[in-house]
C-alpha positions as CSV (number, residue, x, y, z in Angstrom):
1,X,71.0,85.6,97.3
2,X,71.8,89.1,95.9
3,X,75.1,90.7,94.9
4,X,77.5,93.3,96.1
5,X,78.9,96.2,94.2
6,X,82.3,97.6,95.4
7,X,83.4,101.0,94.2
8,X,86.5,103.1,94.8
9,X,85.8,106.8,94.9
10,X,87.8,109.1,92.5
11,X,90.4,107.9,90.2
12,X,91.7,108.6,86.7
13,X,92.6,112.2,86.6
14,X,90.8,112.9,89.9
15,X,93.0,111.9,92.9
16,X,90.4,113.0,95.5
17,X,91.9,114.5,98.6
18,X,95.7,114.6,98.8
19,X,97.4,114.8,102.2
20,X,100.4,113.4,104.0
21,X,101.8,112.1,100.8
22,X,98.8,110.0,100.1
23,X,95.9,110.1,97.5
24,X,92.4,109.4,98.4
25,X,91.9,107.5,95.1
26,X,94.7,105.1,96.0
27,X,93.4,104.3,99.4
28,X,89.9,103.8,98.0
29,X,91.1,101.3,95.4
30,X,93.2,99.6,98.0
31,X,90.2,99.0,100.3
32,X,87.9,98.0,97.4
33,X,90.4,95.4,96.3
34,X,90.9,94.0,99.8
35,X,87.1,93.7,100.5
36,X,86.7,92.1,97.1
37,X,89.3,89.5,98.0
38,X,87.2,88.5,101.1
39,X,83.9,88.6,99.3
40,X,85.2,86.4,96.5
41,X,86.7,84.0,99.0
42,X,83.3,83.6,100.7
43,X,81.7,82.8,97.3
44,X,79.4,85.8,97.3
45,X,78.5,87.3,93.9
46,X,80.1,90.7,93.5
47,X,81.3,93.2,91.0
48,X,83.9,96.1,91.2
49,X,84.2,99.3,89.4
50,X,87.5,98.3,87.9
51,X,90.4,95.9,88.3
52,X,93.7,96.2,90.1
53,X,94.5,100.0,90.3
54,X,91.8,101.1,87.9
55,X,88.4,102.4,88.8
56,X,85.6,103.5,86.5
57,X,84.3,107.1,86.5
58,X,81.3,107.9,88.8
59,X,78.8,107.9,85.9
60,X,79.6,104.2,85.3
61,X,79.7,103.3,88.9
62,X,76.2,104.8,89.4
63,X,74.9,102.6,86.6
64,X,76.5,99.5,88.1
65,X,75.4,100.2,91.6
66,X,71.7,100.1,90.6
67,X,72.1,96.5,89.4
68,X,73.1,95.1,92.8
69,X,71.5,94.4,96.1
70,X,74.2,96.3,98.1
71,X,76.6,98.9,96.8
72,X,79.4,100.6,98.8
73,X,81.9,103.2,97.6
74,X,85.1,103.9,99.6
75,X,86.3,107.4,100.2
76,X,88.5,109.4,102.7
77,X,87.5,112.6,104.5
78,X,89.8,115.6,104.6
79,X,89.8,118.5,107.2
80,X,92.1,119.7,109.9
81,X,94.9,117.4,111.0
82,X,93.0,116.6,114.2
83,X,89.8,115.5,112.6
84,X,89.4,111.7,112.8
85,X,87.0,108.9,112.2
86,X,84.8,106.9,109.9
87,X,81.3,107.7,108.7
88,X,78.8,106.6,106.1
89,X,76.5,108.7,104.0
90,X,73.4,107.0,102.7
91,X,69.6,107.1,102.4
92,X,67.7,106.4,105.6
93,X,67.0,102.8,104.5
94,X,70.7,102.1,104.9
95,X,71.4,103.8,108.2
96,X,71.5,100.5,110.2
97,X,73.9,98.9,107.8
98,X,76.0,102.1,107.9
99,X,76.0,101.9,111.7
100,X,77.3,98.4,111.5
101,X,80.0,99.3,108.9
102,X,81.2,102.3,110.9
103,X,81.4,100.3,114.1
104,X,83.7,97.6,112.6
105,X,86.0,100.1,110.9
106,X,86.2,102.3,114.1
107,X,87.0,99.1,116.1
108,X,89.6,97.8,113.7
109,X,91.4,101.1,113.0
110,X,91.0,102.4,116.6
111,X,89.5,105.7,115.3
112,X,86.4,107.7,116.1
113,X,83.0,106.4,115.0
114,X,81.3,109.4,113.4
115,X,78.3,107.3,112.5
116,X,75.8,106.8,109.8
117,X,74.6,110.1,108.3
118,X,72.3,111.3,105.6
119,X,73.7,112.1,102.2
120,X,73.4,115.9,102.8
121,X,75.4,115.8,106.0
122,X,78.6,116.8,104.1
123,X,79.4,119.4,101.6
124,X,76.9,118.1,99.0
125,X,73.1,117.9,99.2
126,X,72.6,115.0,96.9
127,X,75.2,112.3,96.1
128,X,74.8,110.4,92.8
129,X,76.1,107.1,94.4
130,X,73.5,107.4,97.2
131,X,70.8,108.3,94.7
132,X,71.7,105.0,92.9
133,X,71.0,103.1,96.2
134,X,74.6,102.9,97.5
135,X,76.4,103.8,100.7
136,X,79.4,106.0,100.7
137,X,82.0,105.1,103.4
138,X,84.4,107.8,104.5
139,X,86.9,105.3,105.9
140,X,89.2,107.8,107.7
141,X,90.6,111.3,107.5
142,X,93.5,111.4,105.1
143,X,94.6,114.6,106.8
144,X,95.1,112.8,110.1
145,X,98.5,111.0,110.4
146,X,97.2,108.7,113.1
147,X,94.2,107.6,111.1
148,X,96.6,106.8,108.2
149,X,99.1,105.0,110.4
150,X,96.3,102.8,111.8
151,X,94.9,102.2,108.3
152,X,98.3,101.0,107.1
153,X,98.7,98.7,110.2
154,X,95.1,97.3,110.3
155,X,93.7,97.7,106.8
156,X,93.4,93.9,106.1
157,X,91.5,93.5,109.4
158,X,89.2,96.4,108.5
159,X,88.6,94.9,105.0
160,X,87.8,91.5,106.4
161,X,85.4,93.1,108.9
162,X,83.7,95.2,106.3
163,X,83.3,92.2,104.1
164,X,81.8,90.1,106.9
165,X,79.1,92.8,107.5
166,X,78.3,92.9,103.8
167,X,78.2,89.2,103.4
168,X,76.0,88.7,106.4
169,X,73.6,91.3,105.0
170,X,73.6,89.7,101.5
171,X,73.1,86.2,102.8
172,X,70.5,86.7,105.4
173,X,68.5,89.6,103.8
174,X,67.8,93.1,104.6
175,X,68.0,93.8,108.3
176,X,70.4,90.9,109.1
177,X,73.2,93.2,110.2
178,X,70.9,95.9,111.4
């Protein structure tokens, strides 16, 4: 059986997007820690990019991601106050896993499922974490008050559902959740 790497985007001096009194880095660490709780409870081998409220810089996360069977990094999107939803950015080999992850988060948080997309679907053409074999999950829009309210209300359910998808994939091999 392989292992899972859980990473929180941004951190340190980089708060990521800031909106509605919230910091992207804080939400990412929050989700990373909750997913880690469920993965550990299931007895699956995993590593995180830091402990408690700390997360390592991207350059270290990229090195760590390459060492694991699965790697996911949590982020939040930012746009207008009406933009909503979850999406993943990854290499084509991970689209099916991205689809499964987006579906469980959309269902749990009652937000739009924006789907699995290529790494160049956003503002960047190449993403270091994706180049290292990982998936970037944009969990919600930090600029949308409803997305944030649903996150606050259902984040543990979302974390459990994300961990179930990752655990199924790690236990039953590539394609199990696809």
